[in-house]
N, C-alpha and C positions, 0 to 999 in steps of 0.2 A: 451385740446387736438383737434392738428388739423387734425387728421387723424384717429377719432373713426370710422367712418365707416367704416375706411378701416377694424380697430384691429377688432369690432366686428364682420368677417368674417374672422378670422385668429383662426389657432386655436393653443392649448398653445403649442402644441408641434413646430409651423410654428413660432410664437413670442419666443421663447426660440435658436432657431437654426437659426433664422436673426442677432442673437448679435454676432454670432461669424463669420468670415469671412472664403471663399468658396473654396477659393485660395490663393496662396504666396501675388495676389497684386486684390483679386477681393471682393466683399461680396457678399453672400450668393441672390439669388433670390427667388421669389415665381413665379412659373408659371402661378399656378393655379390659383391668383389672378393679374396679369399682373405686379407683383412690383417685378422692374429692378435690378438687379448688380449695382454696382459703380465700375470705375479701378482706383488705384492709385501707384502713379508712385513717386519713389523720384525726389527731384528736387531743393534744395537748390539756386543751380547756372547755373542747366541744367537738360532739363529731362532725366530720366533714366529708357527709358521705356524698357522691358525687352522682347525679342518676344521666342517663344519657353518655353523652362522650367528656370522657374523664381526662384531669391534667393535675399535676403535683403541684399548684403555685397557686390556686385558689381565683382561678380566672373564671375558671364555670360556674354555672348554680350548683349549687346542695341542696340535700332536703332540711328544711327545719330541725334543729335541736338546740338545745338549750345551751348557751353564750356565757359558762363561767368565768371568772378572774383569771385570770393568764395566770401562766407558774408566778411571776415576778411578783404581783400579787398576793397571791396564799402565804406564797413563804413570808410574809410581813405580821402572819396569823401567828407562826412559831407555833401550829398547833396538827397535829399528827393526826388526831382523831376527827378534826375535820379533812384533812387531807381525803385520810378512809373518803370518809362520808362520799365527801366530791368522786372520788374512784370508783364507789359502788354506783352513781346514778351517773357515769359514763359508762359505767362497765351496764348499764340495766338500760341505756340510749343507744349503743353500739347494738346489743343483743337483740332488741326492737328494731334495729334498720338492718339487723343479717349482715352487720359487721366482724369479724372472726379476732381482726389485730388488729388493736387501737397503737395507732404510730406514736407515743409518749407515755411519759411525759420528756420534757425535753431537761436535763441537767448538767451542762457545760456551765463551767466556772466563769460569772463575769471580771475577765482578765481586765478588758477593759470599760470604761462605761460607753464608749463610743460601739461594741458590738450592736450591727441592725438586729440583731433576734436574742437581744439582751430581755425584751418583756417575757419571753418564752421559756428562759430559763428561773431556777430560783433564787442563788444565789455567790455572792462571790467567798464565798463560807463551803467546804467542802462536805463538812459534818451536817449542816445546817441542807445544804442542796437532796444529800443522800438521803435523810430522814425523811426530810419531804414528802422526796421522789418514792422510797418504800412505803410510805404510806397509802399513795396514789394506788400504785403497784399489786397492793391488798386487796386494797377495794377492787380497782376495774377487775382482778382477776377473781373474787368472789363468785360471777354473774357467769362465769365460763370463758371470758371474753383473756386473750393474751394483752399485757400491757407487752411495749416496745420499749423502754428504756433509749434514749439518744442524747447528742449522735458521739459515741466513743470510737475513739477521744481526741482529746485536744482540739477542737474545733471552735476557737474562737474569735474568726472575725470574717467575713458573709465577701468582703472583695479576694475576689478570684480564688473563693473556697478551695474550688474543685481539681485546683493548679497550683497551689502552694503546700509548703513543708514547713512541721511547727518541731522546729529544735528547741530540747530540755534535754536535760538531765535525767538521773534516773532519777533522784530523791524528789525531784520536783515533781516527774510523773506522777507516780506513786505519792507521793503526801497531798498534793493540789486536785491533780485532774483526774486522776481514778478513785479516788478513795470514796467519791459519793457513788459513784458507779458502783464499788463495792457493797455497798451498806443495801442498793439496791437490790441485788442481786442476790448476796447471803442473808440480809434480813426482807424482804418484798417477797424473792423469792420468784424474781422474776423468769417469763417461760422464753423470752426473746428479746433481741437486743440489736438496737441498728448499727452500721457501721460509719460513719463520717465520711466527709469528700476527700479531706486532707491526709496527705505523708506524715507521719514521723516519724521524727530521724531516717531521712531518705525514706523511707517503706510505706506503701500507701494502707492506710487504716485497715481496708478491707481483705489487703495477703500478708497483714502484720501476724508474722510467726508468732512473736513475742508478745502483742497484744491479745491474738485470736487463741494461741494454744496455752501459753507458757502461763499466762496470770491468767485471762477467763477461763477458759476449760480445764486446767491441772490448779493450780492453785487458787480461783474459786470454787473449782467445782461443778460449773456451769454446764449442764447438757444441755439446751434447749437451742429455739433458732434463732442463726446469725442471717441478718437479713441486711443489704447494704440500705444507706440510702440513695434516693431515685439515681440512680446514674451517677452512684458511686462507683461501680467497679472499675478496675484500670485491669486488668490481667485473669477473665475468669480461672483459668487452669490455679495461678497462686492463690485465688479465693477458696478453689473448693480441696487444695491440699491443705489450708489449712482451718478447713469447717466452716466455712461462710459457706452458708445453706441454699441461701435464695438473692440472685440478682434483680434486683427491682432497677425500672418496673415492667419493660417489655424489650431485651434487647435483641428478638429474635434467634433462630436458629444457627446465625455465626458463632454464638460461643457453644451453643453443644458441639459444634462443629470443632473446636479448639477444642472441647473436652478431650472428644475421639481421637484426634490427631495426638493431642498427648500422651492419650493412653498406650498409641500405637508404639511413639517412637523415646515412651520409657520415664519422661518428665511427671508421669500419674499414672500410679497402681491405682487399680482394681479394689483394694481394701480400702485406699483415701475418698474413692469415690463413694463407693459402698457406705461407708461410714456416714458420709458426708448426705445421701439419701434416707438412712435412716434417721438422723435427728429432723427433715425435713417429710420425713410419712408421720414420724412419731406427733408430728405437730398436726397436721392435715387432719390425722385420725382421730387423734382426741378434740382437736376444734372440730369435728364434722359431729364425734359422738356428743359432743356440748350441747351444740343446736337442736337437740333433742327438748332440752330443757327449758329452751330459750324464750324469754317474754316476747309476746307480738306489741304489748305497746307500754309504755311509761305515763305515766304521771306530768302534764309541763304543768302544771298547777305549782304541784306538790316542790318539783324538781327549780322553779322559778325561785320558791319560797327560800330554798336550800341554796341559792344561787344571791342571793340576797342575805343571806345570814353570813353568807363565804366575804362577800364584799365586804360587810358591815364588821367581823371580826379581823379585817384587812386594815380595816382604817387607820394612818396614823397620823397623830395630832402631833404637828413641829412645832406646834407654836401659840401659845395662849397668854399674851402680855397681861402681868397684874394690877397696871397702874394704867390708870387710876382704877380700873375695876379690869376684870376679866369678860372679852366678849362671850366665850363660848361656856358652857351652851348657853343659846338664842333665849331670853326671857321671852314668854307669852306677851305676845301681841305686839313685839316690835317689828316698826314698819323696816319695809330690807327691798331694795334694790336687784333681784335678780339679773345678772350681767354677765356678760361673754357670751360666744357662740356653742362653746361648747354646753350652757344648760339645755338648747335646744335641740341640739343636732352632737347629744354625747362622742368621747372620746372616749370607746370602752372594750376593744379590743385592736390587734395588732394585725399588721398585711401579710401579706404571703398560704404558706401552706397552709397554716392555722387559721384562716378566717373560718368565721363560724355562719351561717346562715340562723338568726337568734329564731325564739318562737315570739318571743315580744320584745319590745324596749323601750326601758320607761327612762322619762324624760324629767329634770328638775322642774321647767318650764311648766308641764302637765300636772305632778305632781305637787308644789309646793303649795296649793290650797287646801290641801287636807290635813295641814299641818298648822298648828296652832300661832302662827307667826301670822305677819300681815304685810303681805306683795305686793308693794306701788307702781309695780312695773316689772316690764324686763327688755332688755336694751339688746342687741347684737354682740355691739361694742369694736369688736374687729373682724379682718377679713382672714378665716384661717387656715388660707394660704400666704398667707402674708404679705399681702399687698397694703399698703395705708390709705384709709379713708376717714376722710375728716369728717365727711358728716356723720359715717357713726360712732368716729370717739366722739362728737360734740354730743350724740342725743346721749350717748350712755354716759357722759362726766353731769350735762343735765339731769338725770334722774338720779345720778349719785349724790348730788346735793339737793334734794330732797327727801333722805332715806335717814332713819337714825344710824341702819347699816350696810355695807355693801358686801353683797355674797358676789366674788365674782370669781365663775369656772374660764381655764386657763389651762394652758400645758403646751405641752407636744403636738405638732399635727403631723395628718399620716405620712406624710414626706420623711418625716422625722425617723419613724421607725418601720424597716420590714425586711423583711429576707429578702436577702441578695443585696441588699446594700446599707455600708456601714456607715453612720454619723459624722461628719467633718467636723463637729463643735459640739458643747454640749447649751449652747442659749436655747433660750424658748424663741418665737418667734418675738423681732422687733418691734412690731406694731401692739404685738399685746403687752408689753413691756412699757412702751409710753404710753397704753390707752391707762396702766395700772398707776404708774405716777402721773398722769393728768386728776385722778381720781385722787388719789389722795390730798393732792393738794384743793380739795373741797369736803373730802368727808375723811378721817383718821380711822375711823372705824371700820377698816377692812378688812373681811375677814377672805381669806384664798382658798380657792379649793378648786387641787396642783390636778390633773389627770396627765401620766406619761408615765410609761412602761421602764423607763432608764434614769438613772442619776441625771441632773439638770444643775447649771449654774443659780447662783442666788442671790445678782448681784442686789437687784431690786426688792430681798429681803425685806428693809425696813418697812417697806410700804406697808404693810399687811401685818395686822397688828396679832390675826390670827391667822393658824394656818393650818391646812390637814391634806391631805396626802392620799386619795382615792389608787393611786396608781390606775389600771386597767380593769375596772370592777367588774366587767361580766354586763348582759343584760338588764341585771337589779342593784345596777348600780346609782342609781338616783334617789331611789327610794332607801338604801342603804345608808348615803351622805346624809341625806335631812333627818334620816333616825340621828345620826349623829348630830349632826349644826344644834339639834331641839333638845338633844340631853335625852332623848327616848332609849337611847344607846349610851353606851361608854364604851369611847374609844381605846381598842386594845393592841392593837398593829405595835408590830416595833421593827425597825426598818433593817432588811435582811443585805443591805449594803450600803457601805459609807457615802456621805456624799461631800464632795471634797470643793473646798472656796473655790478651786479654777481647773480646769482641764489639765492643766502647764503643772499641776500637784499630783496627779496618778502617777503610779511605779512606772506603769509600761510608757508614758508617754512618748519616748524616744525612739522604741521600739515598735509600736503600733501605729497604722497596721503596718505590713512588712514591703518595703517600696518595691522589692523582686521577689524573687522564689520561695528564699526561708525568711520565717518567721521565726525569729531569736527570743526566746523567754528568760531573756538575763535579769531579769528582776527574780527569776528563782519563785523561793516558799515567800515571797513579800508580794501579797494582792492583796486589794483594798485596807481593811485594819491591822494586817498582818503588817505591811509600811508603814502606814502612819502611824501606828502605837510605838511603833520598834524605832525610828526614825523622828520622831515629836515635830509632825509634820501638823497645820495648826487646820483643822477640818470642819465641815460647814454643820455636818448632826453625823455622829459616828455610828456606827455598826450597831446592830441593836439599839439605835433610841427611840422612842416615845413615849409622852406626854397620856394623863388621861386624867378624868373630871377629881378622881379622889387619890390618895395617897399612898404608900407603903411602906411598911419599917423592916427590915431585916435585923435577925436577929440568932443566939444560939448558935452556932455555928459549932457542929463536931464534926471533925473530918478521921474516917477509919478506912482498915485496908479496900474495904467496899465502896467505900462512895459517902457524901454526906446526907448530911441532916442540919435544917435550921430552922428557925423560925418567921415565918412571912404573915404580916398583920396590915390590916386595911385599915389605916387612922385615919380613914376621911368621912364622910358623912354620906357617900355612894356608892353604892356596889358596884364591883371592878374585877376586871384580871389582870394579872401581873406577870409578864415573859421573866421568870427568874432564872441569869445564865451563868454558867460555871464556866470559865477561863482556867488556865493551868497556864502557870510561868515555870520555865523548865529551869534547868542550871545553865551558867552563860560561859563560856570562856572556852571550851573544848570542842565543842559543834555549834554551827551557828544557827540561832533558834528567832523565829519571832518574839518580841519581849512577851506577847501570851495569845494562847489556843483556844476557841470554843472547842472545850470537851463534851457538854451538855446543856440541857432546857427547859425547862418544865412550864407550862403556862397555866395557873394556877387562880383559878374566879374564886374570889372572896366577898360576904358582905361585908357591910360597913360593919368597923367592928371587930368582925372576925377574924382570931389566929390559928394558923394551921402547922403542923409539921412537914416542911418538903422534904423528901427525900430525891438525889441525882444519887444513878449510880454508877462507879467505873466500868468500863468498858477495854478490850482489847485494843484501843484507840485513843485510851490515856493518854499513854507517855510514851506511846513508839515513834520511830523515828528509821527511814528507813537506811542503813548503812551501804555504802557505796563500793566499801569496800569486801565486805561478806554478803556483798546481797542477801542480806535478809531485813525484814523488822526486829529492831530491838529495842531494850533499854539502855538509857546513860544514866549512869550513878549519882546519887546527890540529891541533894534536897530540895522539892519541888514545892512552888507557891500555888496553892489552893483558893482561887478568887472568885467570892459570888457578886452577882452585881446584878444593875437594871439596862447595864448596857457597857460596852467596850472599857468606856470611857467614864463609868461611875459607878465602880467595885465598893460595895457596902462590906462587906468579911472577907478578911482572910486569916490564912492557916497554912503552918507549911506540915509536907510528907516527906518524911526520907525513903527514897526506892533505891532498891538492892538492883544493880543495872546487869547488860549482859553482855558489854560491850568490851574486849581484849584486845581490837585491833581500830582504832582512831581514822575516821575519814579523810582527816582532812589536817590541811597544813596552814595554818590561820594566818602565818606571813606571806601566802601566794593570794591570799583570797580576802585580800582586807575590808572589800567594799561589800563583802557576804557578811564576817563578822561585825560590820559596823550596824547595818542594814540601810546605807544609803546607795541603793544602787542604781540611781538613775543615767550615770555614765557610766555602766563596768569597762571599761579595758578590756579589746582583745584577749590577753594572756589571763583575766582572770576568767572571764569566761571560757575559753578553754580549759582553766583549771578545774572550773566546776565541771564541763562537758566530759573533762579523761580524755579530750582527743581535740583534732584541731577543729575548727570550725569550718563547716563545708563550703563550699564555693556556692552563690545561689545566683552568682549575676545571668541576668538575660544576655546569651550572646549567641553569634550565631545564627544558623537553622530554627525555626521554630520546628518542634519535635508534636508527639502525639498528646506530653501533655500538657502542654504551652498551653494558655486562653488563646479564644479569638481572641480578645480585645487587644493580646500581643501584638496584633496583623498589622498595629503600629511600625514596626521593625522588620516586618513583610519587604523581603524582595520585589515581590508582583504589585504593580499598578493598582491591577485591579483589585487583589487583596485589600490594600491600604486604601482605596477610591469606599471598598465596602466597612472599613474600619471607620471612616471617614460620618457613612450613610449612619451606621448604627449608633457613633457617637451623638450624630445629630440626632436620632431620635429617641437616643435615654435623655441626651439634652432638655428637649421641649417636652418631655417626659413630664419631670422634674422640674419646669417650668409652672405646667399647669399645677401643680402640686399632688398628681398623683403617679405615683412610679409605675412601669408597665414592665410588671414583672418577667412577662417572656425576653422582652429584650434584655434586662438585666440578668437573666438564666443564662440567656446566648450569648450574649457579653463576656462574661466569666465563665464560659464553659471552656472545657479543652479539646482538643479537634475529636479522640477518640469519643467524646461525647456524644459527635453526629452521630456516630455506631453506637450506640449504647440506647438511645433515647430516639427512635426512628422505628421503634416495632420492627426492624428486623429489614426496611428499603434498604438501609446503608447500611454495607459491610467494613469490616477492621479495613480489608485492603481498600476499597472506595474511601476512608476517613485518610489514610496513606496518600492517596494519589491524590485529596484535597491540601493533602500538607505542604506534599509538594510542588503545586502548581502553586501554593502562599509563598515559596523558598526561591520561583524562579523558574522553576522546571514546569515548565508550561506542558509542552509534549508527552514527557514522560507522564506529568502526574494524571493527565486527560487518558491517557492510554491505562492509567492503572480505576480511572472512576468508571470510564465505557467497561472495559471488559470486565471488570468488578462486577458492572450492575448484573450485565448477565450471566456471569457463574453463580452470583449470589440469585437470583432470580431461580432458575435453573434447578443450584441447589436447595435452595428450601423447601421448592415442589415435590422433587423425591426424597427428601427427608420428613416431609410430611407422610407421604405417601406410607412411609414405615411407621410411623406412631398410628398410623389407620385414619389421620384426620384430612389426607390428600386426597381433590378431586379427582 
């Protein structure tokens, strides 16, 4: 242990108490021994430090900070150096604002386009997600701040996120859902990591020995800080035994008493407690030392400029029709109509715990006059909350008639994408579509400017002659978009996720979200482009796709044992950047594989006419697969095809390479798993899924009495009439907030929270015994339950006071 001397001086009560947070954002200090607290803050795309009363949902105001583009946006840049630059700026701001640990980046896999938090995640591809996350981590930690990648692991839905179980096979877990974290840990050297709310194969992530000890600590060599998501602790003792070091936010001293009781009965050893304490001490003492070099302020203008650069490099040009002429870039003095509510009130970030209070916000309406085009007028056009408004629509159509070109700003509204709430479909609001169709009848020259953090269906696609996607571009997104529209900048963003034609085409369509407790990952490896490519499903826009104002030619591919070399040439008339992508096609037949998988990429800037030799090296992930029979990474022998292209469906160069394998024991019987060997996994039978899992499908049905890990929204099934009435009240409040177009995050959190969360999220006011009593009341045992609640209240209050005295903090 690194801090054995300090641990020897600590009482057992201090050791147990320090492993739980003291407040919403701080760990517990031990003044007697000079052990400081560490301060945590949300921060995937901007520091959200709250002053005054804190919360983890973005309800109360935070201090001003730069709102950078979200992870879903920056992933479209495919630029690791940009990610590191943003990370450095985030670290600087965290340092200036007194934050020690920045809770981000988020790199869960976009299993389905409907996950409400996809705007916070990088990609459907683990390699790209991991590389971008590692770049953020390096940048943040260069400033003496700890980055905290999240949510570890297999967290792909918001609905009942604290009370659901992700059921998947070990190979899918390793290759799809853990690879990004592995890269962030090994290459980014992340010093902390956040566990997710959900169970993974029946065991909560925060007490999952396979995840936290066998993989994270032993295989990956992680020796940093493991912190729970806020309220994600289920069994604190089991978490401590798995070296989960800090239970957040502030569960009170009931959790510490659980640790002491476990020591007495022998279910937890002193060695396990000391090791967990040592990890936490190492973090808080290191962070305290780093504060000595802390900056006191940050350059707001410089960071705003960086936010604009980041947004600009991440804009994806999806469409720019050539006939009769290309609309983009807009010619000088083009008469444009700027239409859409997003032009004046931009949609530039998501909702929930990542909500940033920006230092300033640009709008296209304010900035368009400083560009060399003539804006003949602006019109709101639609109500962003979705209501029909014929007056606004008519005003916009009349303005569109008078312009050479319409710039139409539209996309997903705030209700569509939020923490705690999954989307129910992939459509943008119908009133926005109706306005677009009406304008297209009077002016065919429409440039769509799309704002959304997730993939959307585009049946209206033909109404736009040109289409730019800015995703959620942060506080400086307006100027970045105008730079691209006018040709001041050449678009170089490429999609980090596939855009299907319709939601019904997605691989997890029948499996997402889980209808009961289990979320069955029956699609296995076939997520995103891995599915569409393999099953030959037509898509709207493929993974890695994006247009440019110039053109690029690939030539002279050379494949060696170490990697690939090829020549990239800018054959157009404008300087620009290309994202060259390396995909690997494995042998087919003995081990099921996707058609191709991303294994490397390079973003290359070239002047018009310039050529450059590009090198992409192989690494330990290029040819590996997880063998479920030998429980190890292996290589399959055979001839691999190395593909270099501009996107998953635009392969420009191919070459083969013979690889010597390591596999003696084949992991699968193809006859028992035809869906997986064909890649057609939209309706996998139980028998095949069980063959994949190598065990029976666990029972995940809601039945019988509700337990501590059942969500409050499940009180629909409650035996207590009072509980069912509370359920109805909560449901009505939830619906009212949604009807207003702004989700109530507090209600959503309560709605999806399990009964144990009442004890974990009330700062010690409610003990686990009291929460158990509440569950008994819900199950119809009113007197028995209320006795536990009331008795537990007085017991908890007395025990808390006695414990505080032992810590030297009691009055």
